[in-house]
Backbone as a ProteinNet text record, in pm:
[ID]
protein_1_A
[PRIMARY]
MAPLKTLFALALSAGAASAFAPATFSKVAASSTAVKAGKAPVFAPDFDYDAATSDFNNQFPQFAKWGWGPSVHAEKWNGRHAMFGWVFICASAYCKGHGLIPDADMALNLKEWGTLATISGKETISNERAIILIANVHFFGVSLLSTICPLPFTDPLLLDPSSPSYDRAMARNSEPFGYLPALKFGITEEAEAINGRLAMLGIFALIMATAIEQKPMLDIVNEWIGGAYF
[TERTIARY]
2707.3	2736.1	2695.8	2704.9	2685.8	2578.1	2472	2306.4	2289.6	2276.6	2305.6	2341.2	2449.9	2500.5	2380.7	2368	2280.9	2133.8	2076.1	1949.3	1949	2057	2071	2130.8	2149.2	2179.9	2017.6	1982.6	1815.5	1707.9	1720.1	1625.5	1719.1	1831.4	1877.3	1841.6	1809.7	1790.4	1653.6	1579.4	1428.1	1393.7	1474.8	1452.8	1501.5	1613.7	1637.5	1559.7	1513.7	1381.6	1316.7	1241	1173.6	1222.9	1327	1431.9	1387.1	1332.7	1303.4	1159	1090.9	949.3	897.5	819.1	792.5	722	771.4	681.3	682.2	524.7	531	443.8	484.7	431.6	413	241.6	167.4	100.6	45.6	-26.7	-144.3	-193.9	-331.1	-426.2	-551.1	-651.4	-670.6	-678.1	-719.2	-621.6	-467.3	-355.9	-369.5	-444.3	-477.7	-533.4	-615.1	-711.6	-663.2	-592.5	-493.5	-378.9	-355.7	-228.8	-326.4	-427	-527.2	-549.6	-572.5	-607.8	-491.1	-396.4	-247.7	-196.3	-242.9	-182.9	-74.2	69.9	158.4	86.1	119	61.7	76.7	44.1	74.6	39.1	164.7	226.3	234.3	139.6	112	157.8	223.4	352.4	194.6	223.8	92.9	125.3	118.6	217.4	126.8	177.4	101.9	207.4	203.7	298.9	258	127.7	77.5	142.3	110.4	175.7	293.6	368.6	508.5	576.6	501.1	515	469.7	389.3	306.8	458.1	468.6	575.5	688.1	773.6	878.1	850.2	705.8	724.4	686.5	673.8	668.3	770.7	874.9	989.2	1109.2	1092.7	1176.3	1132.1	1058	984.9	1071.4	1187.3	1278.1	1318.5	1313.2	1369.3	1226.4	1121.8	1007.1	959.6	954.7	975.3	1034.2	1169.2	1219.7	1205.1	1077.8	1070.1	1136.1	1255.4	1324.4	1222.3	1328.7	1222.6	1154.5	1064.3	939.2	829.1	895.2	780.4	780.4	661.3	628.4	732.3	770	840.9	995	1024.7	1187.1	1169.2	1064.9	1052.9	1062.5	1010.3	1033.8	1159.5	1229.1	1366.5	1414.9	1411.3	1538.8	1491.8	1332.8	1289	1351.5	1343.3	1396.3	1490.3	1604.8	1768.2	1806.2	1733.6	1743.9	1714.8	1570.8	1553.1	1666.4	1694	1771.3	1929.4	1956.8	2095	2055.8	1958.7	1925.2	1943.9	1906.6	1943.3	2096.1	2144.6	2292.4	2326.5	2328.7	2385.5	2355.2	2282.1	2235.8	2326.7	2314.3	2380.3	2551.3	2556.1	2722.1	2730.9	2651.3	2645.9	2660.8	2508.6	2542.9	2676	2718	2839	2941.4	2959.9	3056.1	3086.8	2927.9	2952.5	2947.4	2933.3	2919.7	3073.1	3137.4	3289.1	3249.9	3156.2	3146.3	3236.1	3344.7	3428.2	3556.2	3585	3767.1	3884.2	3995.6	4066.9	3981.9	3908.1	3849.9	3965.4	4045.5	4092.9	4219.3	4264.9	4404.9	4402.6	4517.5	4557.9	4551.3	4532	4570.4	4705.4	4769	4877.4	4877.4	4989.4	4993.8	5054.4	5157.5	5218.7	5141.3	5031.5	4959.1	4828.9	4757.8	4627.6	4638.8	4810.2	4830.4	4756.6	4787.8	4650.8	4522.6	4485.6	4349.8	4288.1	4419.6	4352.5	4396.9	4477.1	4520	4414.7	4454	4372.6	4447.9	4522.3	4653.8	4795.1	4889.1	5052.7	5027.6	5071.7	5073.6	5019.5	4910.2	4792.4	4705.4	4697.1	4580.7	4449.7	4316	4223.1	4223.7	4149.1	4149.1	4035.7	4099.7	4017.2	3866.3	3793.5	3657.7	3606.8	3693	3634.1	3650.8	3726.5	3741.9	3612.4	3639.8	3491.4	3323.9	3301.8	3193.7	3177.4	3284.8	3306.1	3321.7	3378.4	3344	3167.5	3126.3	2983	2935.4	2947.9	2847.5	2864.4	2986.9	3033.4	2941.7	2919.6	2866.3	2715.4	2627.6	2503.7	2476.8	2579	2578.7	2541.8	2615.9	2637.4	2480.5	2443.8	2289.5	2173.2	2197	2116	2159.2	2270.9	2308.7	2205.4	2199.6	2194.6	2028.8	2001.2	1824.1	1791.5	1870.2	1870.7	1881	1974.5	1978.2	1900.1	1882.2	1776.9	1703.9	1618.3	1481.2	1396	1363.3	1308.5	1151.1	1092.6	923.3	853.2	831	780.1	846.3	921.9	987.2	982.6	1033.5	1020.9	1143.1	1156	1278.6	1310.3	1460.4	1486.2	1445.7	1485.7	1474.8	1352.8	1254.8	1112.7	1132.1	1116.4	1170.4	1012.6	1015.1	837.3	802.1	908.1	857.1	840.7	862.1	817	665.2	661	492.9	458.2	492.6	507	490.8	509.8	540.4	414.5	296.4	173.7	128	168.8	93.4	184.7	318.7	447.7	403.1	319.4	259.2	168.7	86.4	-34.3	-39.3	71.8	92.3	186.8	237.3	307.8	193.9	118.3	-7.7	-51.2	-27.1	-144.8	-24.2	4	165.9	82.7	166.1	146.9	98.9	134.4	156.3	229.3	272.2	321.9	315.8	153.9	146.1	42.2	120.3	49.4	-51.9	-137.1	-279.7	-195.1	-231.4	-171.6	-277.8	-173.2	-249.1	-158.1	-153.5	-95.6	-102.6	13.3	46.8	117	102.7	217	99.3	131.1	80.4	145.4	158.1	203.5	254.8	94.6	153.5	224.5	209.3	339.9	460.9	499.9	619.5	680	551.2	594.7	674.3	571.8	580.8	744.4	742.9	878.2	1001.9	942.6	1082.8	1141.5	1002.8	1044.6	1139.7	1074	1178.7	1313.1	1335.3	1467.5	1555.4	1503	1583.3	1597.4	1508.2	1551.3	1639.9	1594.2	1716	1866.7	1882.2	2013.2	2074.2	2013.9	2036	2025.3	1963.9	2029.6	2145.6	2167	2308.2	2440.3	2393.9	2524.5	2564	2447.9	2473.8	2538.5	2486.1	2516.6	2671.4	2686.2	2852.7	2958.9	2907.6	2959.5	3030	2879.6	2881	2976.2	2927.8	3011.3	3156.4	3205.5	3303	3330.7	3254.3	3223.4	3205.3	3242.6	3163	3022.7	3018.1	2833.4	2795.7	2823.4	2819.9	2838.4	2933.6	2949.4	2790.3	2772.9	2631.1	2502.8	2478.6	2373.2	2411.3	2464.4	2522.9	2465.1	2490.5	2465.9	2309.3	2267.4	2111.5	2010.1	2052.7	1980.3	2020	2101.3	2175.4	2250	2356.5	2438.4	2431.8	2317.9	2235.5	2350.7	2428.4	2508.3	2637.7	2729.4	2817.2	2843.8
2920.7	2791	2692.6	2644.4	2534	2537.9	2628.6	2573.2	2519	2596.9	2528.1	2378.9	2368.2	2237	2121.5	2198.7	2102.9	2083	2210.3	2152.2	2090.7	2068.9	1979.2	1852.2	1846.2	1710.1	1642.7	1733.1	1675.2	1612.7	1774.5	1725.7	1562.7	1572.4	1456.3	1318.6	1335.8	1194.9	1180.1	1259.4	1285.7	1221.4	1235.9	1185.4	1052.2	1032.7	870.5	772.6	850	764.6	666.2	756.6	646.5	537.9	570.4	442	325.9	310.2	201.3	149.5	270.7	229.3	103.3	-1.2	-99.6	-34.7	-105.8	2.9	-81	-144.5	-188.5	-122.6	-138.5	-49.7	-140.4	-93.4	-136.3	-55.1	-99.9	-26.9	10.3	129.7	159.8	64	24.3	-36.6	-47.1	122	187.4	227.7	167.7	208.4	180.9	30.4	2.8	101.9	148.5	271.4	411.8	402.1	517.3	525.5	392.9	367.1	386.2	337.5	347.3	484.4	547.6	683.4	821.7	757.8	801.3	858	829.3	885.9	797.7	824.4	746.6	670.3	552.7	475.6	530.2	573	566.7	479.2	510.7	407.5	494.3	438.4	478.9	374.6	492.3	390.9	328.6	176.4	145.9	86.1	159.1	116	41	-84	-154.2	-228.7	-190	-247.3	-346.1	-387.8	-508.3	-583.3	-551.2	-650.5	-667.3	-554.2	-613.6	-695	-652.4	-772.5	-871.5	-937.3	-1064	-1120.1	-1047.6	-1125.7	-1126.6	-1026	-1080.8	-1232	-1235.7	-1363	-1476.4	-1472.6	-1580.5	-1622.7	-1509.9	-1535.9	-1617.3	-1538.1	-1580.9	-1585	-1675.7	-1793.6	-1799.6	-1842.7	-1824.7	-1742.9	-1635.9	-1491.5	-1425	-1427.5	-1399	-1446.9	-1581	-1639.2	-1601.3	-1530.3	-1497.2	-1323.9	-1288.5	-1094.8	-1026.1	-1121.3	-1010.1	-984.3	-867.4	-828.6	-664.6	-661.8	-559.3	-593.1	-601.6	-661.5	-512.1	-514.5	-423.8	-469.6	-579.4	-620.2	-564.3	-590.1	-523.4	-357.6	-321.2	-154	-87.5	-179.1	-138.6	-89.3	-224.2	-246.4	-155.9	-144.2	-38.9	114.8	131	270.7	295.3	199.7	214.7	207.3	134.5	194	307.2	372.2	491.1	646.3	637.3	668.7	696.9	575.2	586.5	678.2	642.3	685.9	852.3	914.9	1036.8	1071.7	1026.4	1049	1025.5	918.4	927.3	1067.8	1081.4	1178.5	1322.6	1339.4	1448.7	1483.4	1331.1	1321	1394.3	1324.5	1316.5	1473.9	1548.6	1678.9	1761.1	1748.9	1789	1805.7	1698.4	1671.6	1731.3	1729.8	1856.1	1924.2	2012.2	2140	2234.2	2082.4	2140.9	2089.5	2060.1	1996.5	1897.8	1778.8	1665.8	1545.3	1549.1	1426.1	1510.4	1427.2	1488.9	1478.6	1604.4	1585.6	1521.2	1586.7	1568.4	1605.5	1669.2	1686.4	1612.7	1589.6	1513.9	1362.5	1318.4	1197.7	1096.5	1014.3	862.6	831.1	795.5	760	608.1	649.6	501.8	389	383.1	299	203.1	286.6	226	174	206.5	193.8	116.2	109.8	23.5	47.7	-30.6	-13.7	29.8	-39.9	-10.9	173.7	243.8	355.9	460.7	380.3	431.6	447.1	613.7	619.1	594.4	630.2	594.7	626.4	539.5	534.5	531.7	624.9	695.2	794.6	800.3	913.7	837.5	866.8	843.7	929.3	846.2	937.1	960.5	1068.7	1176.5	1064.7	1157.7	1107.3	1112.6	1229.9	1246.3	1139.8	1098.6	1006.8	885.1	811.5	702.8	670.4	764.8	759.4	748.8	815.8	826.2	669.2	621.3	479.7	395.5	358.7	275.3	299	420.7	390.3	349.9	352.4	288.5	141.8	107.3	-57	-72.3	-9.8	-44.9	-59.4	53.3	17.7	-122	-102.2	-230.8	-355	-345.3	-482.9	-487	-418.1	-409.5	-439.5	-407.6	-434.9	-579.8	-633.8	-783.6	-847.2	-823.3	-917.8	-915.8	-811.5	-831	-881.7	-936.2	-1006.9	-1171.6	-1195	-1324.5	-1389	-1277.7	-1338.1	-1246.1	-1214.5	-1106.4	-1156.6	-1062	-1047.4	-1110	-1149.5	-1212.1	-1103.2	-958.2	-845.2	-789	-822.7	-757.8	-792.7	-749.5	-782.2	-827.4	-992.3	-1000.5	-955.6	-933.1	-874.2	-1039.4	-1123.4	-1282.2	-1334.6	-1338.6	-1395.5	-1554.8	-1597.9	-1732.5	-1821.5	-1932.5	-2005.8	-2036.4	-2084.3	-2145.3	-2080.3	-1971.2	-1815.4	-1837.7	-1804	-1772.2	-1619.6	-1547.8	-1387.8	-1408.2	-1518.3	-1528.6	-1557.9	-1596	-1554.4	-1426.8	-1394	-1206.3	-1123.9	-1154.8	-1053.2	-1126.4	-1248.4	-1246.9	-1209.6	-1193.2	-1129.6	-976.5	-905.8	-754.7	-722.9	-837.2	-845.2	-847.9	-902.8	-925.2	-802.9	-689.1	-538.7	-464.6	-443.6	-316.3	-219.7	-85.7	58	114.9	50.5	154.4	254.3	314.3	450.2	566.1	586.8	672.1	620.8	630.6	544.6	607.3	555.1	682.7	783	896.7	980.6	948.5	896.2	808	867.1	977.9	1038.3	963.1	927.5	897.1	747.7	662	550.9	462	458.9	365.8	344.7	202.3	153.9	235.1	284	410.9	532.3	587.5	698	679.5	501	479.4	433.2	401.9	353.7	513.6	607.9	758.7	778.1	816.5	861	800	626.4	567.2	605.4	622.1	665.4	795.8	909.9	996.9	991.6	944.1	897	850.3	757.5	690	737	859.7	953.5	1060.2	1099.7	1239.6	1151.8	1009.1	978.9	920.9	926.5	912.1	1043.1	1170.9	1291.8	1354.8	1306.2	1335.9	1291.6	1193.6	1096.2	1175.3	1207.3	1216.4	1406.4	1515.3	1604.4	1623.1	1519.4	1458.4	1437.1	1346.1	1346.4	1464.6	1567.2	1656.4	1773.3	1778.5	1909	1877.1	1749.4	1707.1	1738.2	1738.4	1778.6	1653.2	1655	1593.1	1562.6	1469.1	1462.7	1550.9	1542.5	1649	1774.8	1864.3	1981.8	1999.8	1954.3	1959.7	1921.2	1889.2	1885.2	1996.6	2049.1	2182.3	2300.9	2289	2360.4	2362.3	2257.6	2229.9	2313.2	2297.2	2386.6	2528.7	2568.7	2711	2726.7	2611	2641.7	2610	2523	2579.9	2426.9	2388.5	2300.6	2328.6	2377.3	2458.2	2572.6
-2158.9	-2274.2	-2226.3	-2074.4	-2001.2	-2004.9	-1936.3	-1969.9	-2080.8	-2239.2	-2357.4	-2392.3	-2334.3	-2346.7	-2300.6	-2127	-2028.7	-2134.2	-2184.3	-2277.2	-2367.6	-2415.5	-2550.5	-2498.4	-2381.2	-2316.2	-2289.5	-2238	-2155.4	-2323.1	-2413	-2544.3	-2604.6	-2583.1	-2633.5	-2566.5	-2435.9	-2356.1	-2385.6	-2397	-2412.5	-2586.1	-2671.2	-2762	-2809	-2728.6	-2717.5	-2651.5	-2521.9	-2454.1	-2541	-2631.9	-2754.9	-2814.5	-2832.6	-2886.1	-2845.9	-2703.5	-2642.5	-2640.2	-2719.5	-2683.7	-2798.5	-2778.2	-2885.9	-3005.4	-3110.9	-3251.9	-3338.1	-3393.8	-3462.4	-3643	-3769.8	-3834.9	-3927.3	-4000.3	-4058.1	-4117.4	-4254.3	-4382.2	-4313.1	-4360.8	-4353.6	-4438.4	-4397.4	-4457.9	-4578.3	-4594.1	-4748.1	-4843.3	-4830.5	-4864.2	-5038.9	-5052.9	-5163.7	-5256.5	-5171.9	-5254.2	-5313.7	-5190.6	-5200.3	-5315.6	-5378.7	-5475	-5587.6	-5569.6	-5727.9	-5707	-5646.8	-5636.6	-5664.1	-5708	-5768.3	-5626.4	-5511	-5401.1	-5341.8	-5246.9	-5184.5	-5111.9	-5055	-4953	-4811.9	-4698.8	-4585.6	-4475.4	-4407.4	-4334.6	-4184.3	-4068.5	-3958.8	-3832	-3762.3	-3649.3	-3528.4	-3518.9	-3408.2	-3320.9	-3194.7	-3078	-2988	-2938.4	-2869.7	-2766.8	-2613.9	-2526.5	-2474.3	-2445.5	-2451.5	-2521.6	-2641.2	-2784	-2725	-2716.9	-2709.1	-2589.4	-2498.3	-2373.7	-2388.1	-2446.8	-2439.6	-2539.6	-2649.9	-2783.2	-2675.1	-2596.3	-2545	-2467.2	-2368.3	-2314.1	-2386	-2494.9	-2590.7	-2651.3	-2661.3	-2720.1	-2656.8	-2503.1	-2408.2	-2242.8	-2301.7	-2161	-2050.8	-2062.9	-1944.6	-1862.4	-1926.6	-1902.1	-1827.7	-1885	-1826.4	-1717.4	-1663.8	-1546.3	-1453.9	-1468.3	-1302.4	-1302.1	-1427.5	-1416.5	-1505.9	-1583.5	-1650.2	-1795	-1858.2	-1989.7	-1937.8	-2059.6	-2019.5	-1915.1	-1788.9	-1708.9	-1598.2	-1556	-1399.5	-1322.9	-1273.5	-1185.6	-1237.2	-1340.7	-1393.7	-1359.6	-1422.5	-1425.6	-1278.3	-1216.5	-1043.7	-997.4	-1022.3	-980.4	-1003.8	-1158.6	-1217.4	-1134.2	-1156.9	-1090	-953.5	-879.9	-731.2	-739.9	-809.6	-821.7	-863.2	-978.9	-1016.8	-923	-823.3	-739.1	-655.2	-592.7	-480	-528.3	-682.4	-723	-710.1	-718.2	-730.1	-556.9	-480.4	-299.1	-312.2	-331.8	-318	-391.1	-503.5	-594.4	-534.5	-440.2	-380.6	-250.8	-209	-31	-84.2	-188.6	-194.2	-242.4	-285	-324.6	-199.9	-93.6	22.1	58.4	78.7	205	109.9	1.2	-41	-65.4	-25.3	-36	108.6	173.4	349.5	424.2	326.8	375.8	505.8	462.8	526.5	493.2	409.7	339.4	386.6	447.3	555.4	420.4	439.2	295.2	192.3	151.4	22.4	-142.2	-76.9	-236.3	-199.5	-88.6	-86.1	-162.4	-236.6	-318.6	-210.5	-268.4	-194.6	-216.9	-120.8	-115.9	-154.3	-276.8	-384.9	-310.9	-177.1	-111.9	-44	9.8	113.6	54.4	-88.7	-152.8	-255.2	-277	-429	-554.4	-675	-741	-783.8	-631.8	-625.5	-618.3	-611.1	-602.6	-720	-791.7	-947.2	-1032.1	-1115	-1273.9	-1320.7	-1397.5	-1513.6	-1436.1	-1421	-1407.1	-1293.2	-1196.1	-1100	-986	-1100.2	-1072.8	-967.1	-842.4	-800.9	-714.9	-721.7	-716.5	-543.5	-547.8	-444.4	-334.8	-202.6	-85.8	-134.1	-148.1	-160.2	-271.5	-388	-461.5	-427.8	-311.3	-226.2	-160.2	-76.6	11.2	-60.5	-186.7	-253.6	-317.1	-338.4	-419.1	-343.5	-216	-109.2	-87.2	13	2.4	-154	-249.4	-316.8	-337.9	-320.9	-292.9	-165.5	-77.4	44.3	43.8	-59.2	-104.9	-228.9	-285.7	-389.6	-305.7	-231.4	-129.1	-85.9	-9.3	36.8	-62.7	-166.7	-286.2	-305.5	-339.6	-379.6	-272.7	-120	-12.3	-58.1	-81.6	-85.4	-192.6	-307.5	-397.5	-400.1	-279.3	-261.9	-172.2	-71.1	59.1	92	11.6	54.5	194	251.3	340.8	314.6	334.4	325.7	261.3	298.5	282.6	171.2	135	29.6	-104.7	-232.1	-363	-392.9	-407.4	-463.7	-603	-646.6	-794.4	-842.4	-851.1	-943.4	-880	-959.7	-911.6	-901.4	-750.3	-786.5	-763.3	-848.3	-858.1	-798.9	-675.2	-510.2	-410.1	-440.2	-362.3	-329	-226	-183.8	-250.7	-268.6	-386.6	-502.3	-561.5	-725.5	-791.9	-719.7	-761.5	-790.1	-686	-693.2	-763.8	-791.2	-866	-1057.8	-1055.8	-1203.3	-1246.4	-1145	-1144.9	-1154.3	-1099.2	-1084.1	-1273.8	-1291.6	-1413.8	-1543.9	-1526.6	-1590.8	-1643.3	-1575.9	-1608.2	-1602.4	-1674	-1682.7	-1693.8	-1676.6	-1663.4	-1789	-1894.4	-2018.2	-2048.5	-2121	-2165.7	-2070	-2011.6	-1928.2	-1824.1	-1664.7	-1586	-1539.2	-1457.6	-1410.2	-1327.8	-1292.8	-1163.8	-1055.2	-986.8	-838	-752.4	-650.2	-568.2	-445.5	-362	-243	-266.4	-155.7	-184.1	-262.7	-377.9	-482.4	-565.9	-640.8	-708.3	-889.2	-939	-1057.2	-1005.3	-872.7	-856.7	-845.7	-771.3	-795.7	-945.7	-1030.4	-1158.3	-1217.8	-1214.4	-1247.6	-1218.4	-1090.6	-1008.5	-1061.3	-1052.9	-1125	-1282.4	-1366.9	-1495.4	-1494	-1422.8	-1450.2	-1367.1	-1269.3	-1231.4	-1284.9	-1383	-1497.9	-1589.4	-1647.4	-1748.4	-1757.5	-1530.4	-1547.6	-1512.1	-1471.7	-1412.3	-1625.9	-1692.6	-1862.2	-1895.1	-1878.7	-1892.5	-1823.2	-1715.3	-1630.9	-1664.7	-1737.8	-1797.1	-1905.5	-2031.8	-2141.1	-2069.5	-2033	-1998.4	-1947.9	-1819.2	-1835.5	-1961.5	-2069.8	-2139.2	-2250.6	-2222.8	-2309.9	-2261.7	-2161.7	-2091.4	-2052.2	-2032.1	-1957.6	-1801.4	-1711.8	-1601.3	-1496.9	-1374.6	-1318.1	-1281.6	-1249.3	-1221.1	-1112.8	-1007.9	-919.1	-917.6	-1013.1	-1056.9	-1140.5	-1235.3	-1327.7	-1243.3	-1137.7	-1043.4	-968.9	-924.4	-854	-936.4	-1088.5	-1171.4	-1189.1	-1173.1	-1219.2	-1150	-1012.9	-907.7	-851.3	-951.4	-941.7	-812.1	-825.4	-722.1	-519.4	-535.6	-409.2	-332.9	-366.9	-289.4	-223.8	-341.9	-332.6	-414.3
[MASK]
++++++++++++++++++++++++++++++++++++++++++++++++++++++++++++++++++++++++++++++++++++++++++++++++++++++++++++++++++++++++++++++++++++++++++++++++++++++++++++++++++++++++++++++++++++++++++++++++++++++++++++++++++++++++++++++++++++++

């Protein structure tokens, strides 16, 4: 039953992804002729990613100035976080399966940790959960610092118009990858875009599978790879 639920979650995720695609619907040019001929008018979907991006920039110029919205810059940052999320999830599953988390099942002491460790009432989280949580907080802090004070050779999260790399980033935003980036292997922006999109879709599928199956994420990931972790 579990594999069927997982397949359902993946299918639901793939279907939901189309909801975020910019779409405008227009009548075909010959619709009036079709009506005269006794046929129903035809409505065809006309997808234009570039037009949707340009429309967002015109409606929200302040957001576009800082790199927010449907831009190459925002997609790369979201994709990088999703890819790192998968590395962290797989590393956590490996640590759990190989006993690298000390006293994983031991519940935290309420007197030592206080309400920070509580789930509901007096029930506290496990030591495994606490270690994973603190590790996430640590990496979130690193990501936050890279936003506030980025290194000269890195991409800042918020584009600063006074930054020397601003023109380069805006020039890159003017050439979006579209729905299907070119297949270029190696360390290329196209490869990063494809990997980032797959990682984001995978994270969404994992969340859906967790909600449907009511299982921890690490257990679901372990099932997906045939129990290789634990």
